[in-house]
Each structure stands twice: as structure tokens, then as C-alpha cells.
LUMLUMPA-705968 format. One record per residue: z, y, x negated of N, C-alpha, C in turn; residue number from 1. Coordinates in Angstrom, 1 decimal, padded with zeros to 4 digits. Layout:
BEGIN
((Z,Y,X),(Z,Y,X),(Z,Y,X),NUM) ...
//
This chain:
BEGIN
((049.6,-043.3,139.2),(049.7,-043.0,140.6),(048.3,-042.7,141.1),1) ((047.9,-043.3,142.2),(046.6,-043.0,142.8),(046.6,-041.8,143.7),2) ((045.6,-040.9,143.5),(045.5,-039.7,144.3),(044.6,-040.0,145.5),3) ((045.1,-039.8,146.7),(044.3,-040.1,147.9),(043.4,-038.8,148.2),4) ((042.1,-039.1,148.2),(041.2,-038.0,148.5),(040.9,-038.0,150.0),5) ((041.0,-036.9,150.7),(040.7,-036.8,152.1),(039.3,-037.1,152.4),6) ((038.3,-036.7,151.6),(036.9,-037.0,151.8),(036.7,-038.5,151.7),7) ((037.4,-039.2,150.8),(037.2,-040.7,150.7),(037.8,-041.4,152.0),8) ((038.9,-040.9,152.4),(039.5,-041.5,153.7),(038.5,-041.3,154.8),9) ((038.0,-040.0,154.9),(037.1,-039.7,156.0),(035.8,-040.6,156.0),10) ((035.3,-040.8,154.8),(034.1,-041.7,154.6),(034.4,-043.1,155.0),11) ((035.6,-043.6,154.5),(036.0,-045.0,154.9),(036.1,-045.1,156.4),12) ((036.7,-044.1,157.0),(036.8,-044.1,158.5),(035.5,-044.2,159.2),13) ((034.5,-043.4,158.7),(033.2,-043.4,159.3),(032.5,-044.7,159.1),14) ((032.7,-045.3,157.9),(032.1,-046.6,157.6),(032.6,-047.7,158.6),15) ((034.0,-047.6,158.8),(034.6,-048.6,159.7),(034.1,-048.4,161.1),16) ((034.0,-047.1,161.5),(033.5,-046.8,162.9),(032.1,-047.3,163.1),17) ((031.2,-047.2,162.1),(029.8,-047.6,162.2),(029.8,-049.2,162.2),18) ((030.6,-049.8,161.4),(030.6,-051.3,161.3),(031.1,-051.9,162.6),19) ((032.1,-051.2,163.2),(032.7,-051.6,164.5),(031.6,-051.6,165.6),20) ((030.8,-050.5,165.6),(029.8,-050.4,166.6),(028.6,-051.3,166.4),21) ((028.4,-051.8,165.2),(027.2,-052.6,164.9),(027.4,-054.0,165.5),22) ((028.6,-054.4,165.8),(028.8,-055.7,166.4),(028.3,-055.7,167.9),23) ((028.3,-054.5,168.5),(027.9,-054.4,169.9),(026.4,-054.5,170.1),24) ((026.0,-055.1,171.2),(024.5,-055.2,171.4),(024.2,-054.9,172.9),25) ((023.0,-054.4,173.1),(022.5,-054.2,174.4),(023.3,-053.2,175.2),26) ((023.8,-053.7,176.4),(024.5,-052.9,177.3),(025.9,-052.4,176.8),27) ((026.5,-053.3,176.0),(027.8,-053.0,175.4),(027.7,-051.8,174.4),28) ((026.6,-051.7,173.7),(026.4,-050.6,172.8),(026.2,-049.3,173.5),29) ((025.4,-049.3,174.6),(025.2,-048.2,175.4),(026.5,-047.7,176.1),30) ((027.3,-048.7,176.6),(028.5,-048.4,177.2),(029.5,-047.8,176.2),31) ((029.5,-048.3,175.0),(030.4,-047.7,174.0),(030.0,-046.3,173.6),32) ((028.7,-046.0,173.6),(028.2,-044.6,173.3),(028.6,-043.7,174.4),33) ((028.6,-044.2,175.7),(028.9,-043.3,176.8),(030.4,-043.1,176.8),34) ((031.2,-044.1,176.5),(032.7,-043.9,176.5),(033.1,-043.0,175.4),35) ((032.4,-043.1,174.2),(032.6,-042.1,173.1),(032.3,-040.7,173.6),36) ((031.2,-040.5,174.3),(030.8,-039.2,174.8),(031.8,-038.7,175.8),37) ((032.3,-039.5,176.6),(033.4,-039.1,177.5),(034.6,-038.7,176.8),38) ((035.0,-039.4,175.8),(036.2,-039.1,175.0),(035.9,-037.7,174.3),39) ((034.7,-037.5,173.8),(034.4,-036.2,173.2),(034.5,-035.1,174.1),40) ((034.1,-035.3,175.4),(034.3,-034.2,176.4),(035.8,-034.0,176.7),41) ((036.6,-035.0,176.8),(038.0,-034.8,177.0),(038.7,-034.1,175.8),42) ((038.3,-034.5,174.6),(038.8,-033.8,173.4),(038.3,-032.3,173.3),43) ((037.1,-032.0,173.8),(036.7,-030.6,173.8),(037.6,-029.8,174.7),44) ((037.9,-030.3,175.9),(038.8,-029.6,176.8),(040.1,-029.4,176.2),45) ((040.6,-030.5,175.5),(041.9,-030.4,174.8),(041.9,-029.3,173.7),46) ((040.8,-029.3,172.9),(040.7,-028.3,171.9),(040.5,-026.9,172.4),47) ((039.8,-026.8,173.5),(039.6,-025.4,174.1),(041.0,-024.9,174.6),48) ((041.8,-025.7,175.1),(043.1,-025.3,175.6),(044.1,-025.0,174.4),49) ((044.1,-025.9,173.4),(045.0,-025.8,172.3),(044.7,-024.8,171.3),50) ((043.4,-024.6,171.1),(042.9,-023.7,170.0),(042.5,-022.3,170.6),51) ((043.3,-021.7,171.3),(043.0,-020.3,171.7),(043.2,-019.4,170.5),52) ((042.0,-019.0,170.0),(042.0,-018.2,168.8),(042.0,-016.7,169.0),53) ((042.6,-016.3,170.0),(042.6,-014.9,170.3),(043.8,-014.2,169.5),54) ((043.4,-013.3,168.7),(044.4,-012.6,167.9),(044.3,-011.1,168.1),55) ((045.4,-010.5,168.7),(045.3,-009.1,169.0),(045.2,-008.2,167.8),56) ((045.5,-008.7,166.6),(045.4,-007.9,165.4),(044.0,-007.6,165.0),57) ((043.1,-008.6,165.3),(041.7,-008.5,164.9),(040.8,-008.3,166.1),58) ((039.9,-007.3,166.0),(039.0,-007.2,167.1),(038.0,-008.4,167.2),59) ((037.5,-008.6,168.4),(036.6,-009.7,168.6),(035.2,-009.3,167.9),60) ((034.7,-010.3,167.3),(033.4,-010.1,166.6),(032.3,-010.5,167.5),61) ((031.1,-009.9,167.3),(030.0,-010.3,168.1),(029.6,-011.8,167.7),62) ((029.5,-012.6,168.8),(029.2,-014.0,168.5),(030.3,-014.9,168.1),63) ((031.5,-014.3,168.0),(032.7,-015.1,167.6),(033.0,-016.3,168.5),64) ((032.9,-016.0,169.8),(033.1,-017.1,170.8),(032.1,-018.2,170.7),65) ((030.9,-017.8,170.4),(029.9,-018.9,170.3),(030.2,-019.8,169.1),66) ((030.5,-019.2,168.0),(030.9,-020.0,166.8),(032.1,-020.8,167.0),67) ((033.1,-020.3,167.7),(034.3,-021.1,168.0),(034.0,-022.2,168.9),68) ((033.1,-022.0,169.9),(032.7,-023.1,170.8),(031.9,-024.2,170.1),69) ((031.0,-023.7,169.2),(030.3,-024.7,168.4),(031.2,-025.5,167.5),70) ((032.2,-024.9,166.9),(033.1,-025.5,166.0),(033.9,-026.6,166.8),71) ((034.4,-026.2,168.0),(035.2,-027.1,168.8),(034.4,-028.3,169.3),72) ((033.1,-028.0,169.6),(032.2,-029.1,170.0),(031.9,-030.1,168.9),73) ((031.6,-029.6,167.7),(031.4,-030.5,166.6),(032.6,-031.3,166.2),74) ((033.8,-030.6,166.3),(035.0,-031.3,166.0),(035.3,-032.4,167.0),75) ((035.1,-032.1,168.3),(035.3,-033.1,169.3),(034.4,-034.3,169.1),76) ((033.1,-034.1,168.7),(032.2,-035.2,168.5),(032.6,-036.0,167.3),77) ((033.1,-035.4,166.3),(033.5,-036.1,165.1),(034.8,-037.0,165.4),78) ((035.6,-036.4,166.2),(036.9,-037.1,166.5),(036.7,-038.2,167.6),79) ((035.7,-038.2,168.3),(035.5,-039.1,169.4),(035.4,-040.5,168.9),80) ((036.0,-041.4,169.6),(036.1,-042.8,169.2),(037.3,-043.2,168.3),81) ((038.1,-042.2,168.0),(039.3,-042.4,167.1),(040.6,-042.2,167.8),82) ((040.6,-041.6,169.0),(041.8,-041.3,169.7),(042.3,-042.5,170.6),83) ((041.4,-043.4,170.9),(041.8,-044.5,171.7),(041.4,-044.5,173.2),84) ((041.0,-043.3,173.7),(040.6,-043.1,175.1),(039.3,-043.9,175.3),85) ((038.4,-043.8,174.3),(037.1,-044.5,174.5),(037.3,-046.0,174.5),86) ((038.1,-046.5,173.6),(038.4,-047.9,173.6),(039.0,-048.4,174.8),87) ((040.0,-047.7,175.3),(040.7,-048.1,176.6),(039.7,-048.1,177.8),88) ((038.9,-047.1,177.9),(037.9,-047.0,178.9),(036.8,-048.1,178.8),89) ((036.4,-048.3,177.6),(035.4,-049.4,177.3),(036.0,-050.8,177.7),90) ((037.2,-051.1,177.3),(037.8,-052.3,177.7),(038.0,-052.5,179.2),91) ((038.5,-051.4,179.8),(038.6,-051.4,181.3),(037.3,-051.7,182.0),92) ((036.3,-051.0,181.6),(035.0,-051.2,182.3),(034.4,-052.6,182.0),93) ((034.6,-053.1,180.8),(034.2,-054.5,180.5),(034.9,-055.5,181.4),94) ((036.2,-055.3,181.6),(037.0,-056.2,182.4),(036.5,-056.1,183.9),95) ((036.2,-054.9,184.3),(035.7,-054.7,185.7),(034.3,-055.4,185.8),96) ((033.5,-055.3,184.8),(032.2,-055.9,184.8),(032.3,-057.4,184.9),97) ((033.2,-058.0,184.0),(033.4,-059.4,184.0),(034.0,-059.9,185.3),98) ((034.9,-059.1,185.9),(035.5,-059.5,187.1),(034.6,-059.6,188.3),99) ((033.5,-058.9,188.3),(032.5,-058.9,189.3),(031.6,-060.1,189.3),100) ((031.5,-060.7,188.1),(030.6,-061.8,188.0),(031.2,-063.1,188.5),101) 
//
């Protein structure tokens, strides 16, 4: 029985993500980067709302909010491009661009 390693799956996902973006050229590549950045922003708002890490049992530590914010930001950047918002927005904008020509 094969044991599935989470690290291996994550690396395969990143390779697929990079290969998918390599096919894009010029304006499409820039547009994809911007739609991924927008998706990252949406995910950060989602994570900020869902991961309220306030625990009344433990006192707040100095700088704790900064570390939590940095964690959520890096998590949102890693997850961007995989939720589908970026792809939907990219396809919509490409259709709008092609419709104008």
C-alpha cells in the first residue's frame, strides 16, 4: 500500500501551478498574476474572518497579532490560484477583452 506524503502532494501541486502559468505569455501572464493577487486578497479577508485566534484563557502576547497577520498573509499567497476565483476572473476578463476586438 502506498503512503501518500503531504509534502509530495504539495510539491506536485506547485509544479502543476508553475507549468500551467508557463503557457501564458505577455499580457496574459501579467493578467494571471494580477488575478492571483486579487484571489490572495480575497482569501486573506476570508482567513482574517474565519481564523479569529482570540482565546480568553491565554493573555495576548506582544507582537502576536503581527505574527498572526503574517501567517495569514503567507497562507493566502500560497493558496492563491487554487480556489478557482482567479481562474474565473481571468477567463471573464479574457472574454471581455476578446469581445471588445
